[in-house]
N, C-alpha and C positions, 0 to 999 in steps of 0.2 A: 505493499500499499502505499504512496507516496505522500509527500508532506502536504500537499495541498487537500487530497481525499480525508486525511488525518485532522487535517483542521476542519473541514466540513462535518466530517461526521460527529466530532468534538461537540462543534458548535448546536448541532441539531439536539445531542443529548442534553445538552446544557441549556436550550430554551425550550425544550420538551412541556415543562411543566406549566408554561405559560403561552403555549403555541397556539391552542383554540381560540383562548381570549384575545392575542393578539390579532390572529387572522381575523376575527369578528370586527374588532375594534379597528384596526387598521384599513379593511376593506370596506369599513361602514355596514357590514354585514352581507355586502355582494358575493364572498365567496361561497355562502350556500348556493345563491342564485347560479352561478357560475357552474357549481358540481352538480346542480340538477340538472343543467342544459346539457354539461357534457356527456351524463349519464344517458339521457333520454335521445341524443345524438347518435348514440351507437346501436339503436334498435334491437335491443337486446330482446331473445324468445326467452319464455318459460323454460326453466331446465339449463340454461347457459351454464359453462365453466369458464370462469372470469378470472383475469390475474389483474390485481392493483399493485402496480410498480411505484416505490415512494410513498407506501400507503400511511405512514405516518400514523394519524392517531384513528384512522379508518373512517374516516368520513365519507370518502368515494365507495369504498366497500359497503358501507350503513346505505348508503344511498342506490347501490346497484340491489343491495337485498331488499329494499322498498319499493324498487319500482317493478322488480321483478317476483314480488309478493313472496319472497322467501324460498324461492324455488331454485335459487341458482346455486352452484358450488363454486365459492369465491375462496380465492388465495389473496394476502395480504404481503407483499415483501417489502422489507426496510433495511439498511444497514445500520441503523441507529437503535440500540438496544432502548435507549431512553423512550424514544418514539413508541415502540413496539409495546413497553411496559403499559406505557397510558394507553393505548389503543386497546390491549388485554383487559385492563381495567374496566374502561368502556363497554367492550363486549361481553363481559359478565355480569355487569350494572344490568345490560338490557337483555341478558339470557340467550344471546345469541350465537348459535351453535352451527351457521351455516359459513361462517368466515373462519379460515386457518391462517394463521400469522407464520412467517417465517424470517428470521434474520439471514440475509442474503446479499449478494450485490447485484445490480442490474444487469452487469457485462459478464455475469458468471451464473446464469437462471438455472436454478438445480431442477428443471423440468426436461422430459423428452421434447422433442418438437411434434409440430402440429396437435397440439391436445386443447387449444383454448379457442373460444368462440370469441373472445374479444379481451384485449389488454388496454387497461387504462395506466395513466401517468399524469399527475395533477402537481404541478409547480414543483416538477423534480427534474425535468430532463436538462435545465441550465444547468444544474450542478453537477453534471456528467461531462466530464471531459472529452471523452471521445464518443461523441454523441451518435456519428455514424453506424459505431459499431454496436452500440445499444439499441438505435432502432431497428438496425439488423438482426440482432437475437429478437425483439419484439416479433418480427415477421415470421421468423423460424418456429415461433412457440405457437404461433397462430395456425387454425384450421384453413384450409381452403376457404375463401369468401368470409372469414373473419375479420375483423376489425380494430385498429388501433385508434384511439381516443388520447390525444395531445392537449392538456391545458396549461398554459402557461403565461405568465405575467411579461408585457411587449410594451414597446415605448411608442406612444403614439407622435405619427410621422412628422406632423406639422402644425402651425398655429399657434393661437394663443394656449390653447389648450394644453399643447406640448410644453409651453414654458413654465404654466401652472402646475403641471404637474411633475415637472423635474424640480422645482422648486419644492413643492411637500415631499417627494421621493427620496431627495438629496440632502435636504435640510431638517425638514421637520420629522418626517419618519424616524431617521436614527434616534433623532432625541426623545420620542414618545416610546421607541422600542428598545433603546437601552435604559429607560427608567424603569418599566415594567419586568423586563427579562433580566437585568442585572448583566446582560451579557454586551459588553460595549461594543464588540467587532461584529454579532452577529447582524444588524440592523444598518452597518454600514457596508459589508458584504453582500446584503439584498440587492440594494440599488445596483451597486456595481455590476452584480451578476446579469441581472435583466439588463441594463444598457450593454453588456457583451453580447447578448444572445440576439442571434440573427434577425432578420426581418421574415415577415411570413412567407413571403416567395422563396427564399433562401431555405428556410426550414422544409417548406415542401418538396422542395428539389433533394433535401437530405432523405426524407421518406421514400419519393420515387427512386432515387439509387438504391434503397433496402429493399425495392421488391414491392411497395405499396403502388396500388392504381387507385383512380376514382379520389384523387386527392381533394379535399376542399377545405379552406379556413373561413372561421367566421370571427372578425375582432367585434368584440364586446365593450359595453361601458367608456367610451369614446377612444377605443384601443388601446387601453391599459391591460386588458388580457386577450389572447386570442386561443380558439379551439380549431384544432386541427383532428381532421377524419380520415383516414386512408383504409382502404379494402386490401385485403391479400387474394390475389386472383388463384 
């Protein structure tokens, strides 16, 4: 594991206890709307087998479970023990037995090829250095006709809202985040990682090179979040 990956893992372990609270606060609760739209866009059938990569505290996995009325077999994967521990507590509190959690790396998925109907990753792909390798691994894990859904923070392209967004994201958000999480680097890393993330058209090319077809993306909330959907042929 390289130093950058170690830093990201330690950071998520550290901020895990306040992660859900800060997600809701800093997004003004839009994160729940984004996740709902993400799962809906995957058009899951009842009885689907689903992988949620970088599952965090299981919000996407729980939304999948809700939308498929508890009929899906769901695997949540994360490299942060801190996040998984909180996710496990959440599942136990809700008495959910459809979601299985694994501590693993997105670049080394512990599954056979062609076994999932859908793969989700929300706010996690930008933390993976080798995105091409990760998206290719997701494609291999999917059955033919399976879908990949990627939800990621992005930067508005131009105009007044871009300037306002950058002011909030680079100056105000790190102050709020560090105050509540007590991790001063985490919410400085966040805007830096988002600004480095490729524009939607460029990321769509990564998905295409990995083997996906019918790729489409939808920019939401003035472009601060983008949802990508691709299908394995």
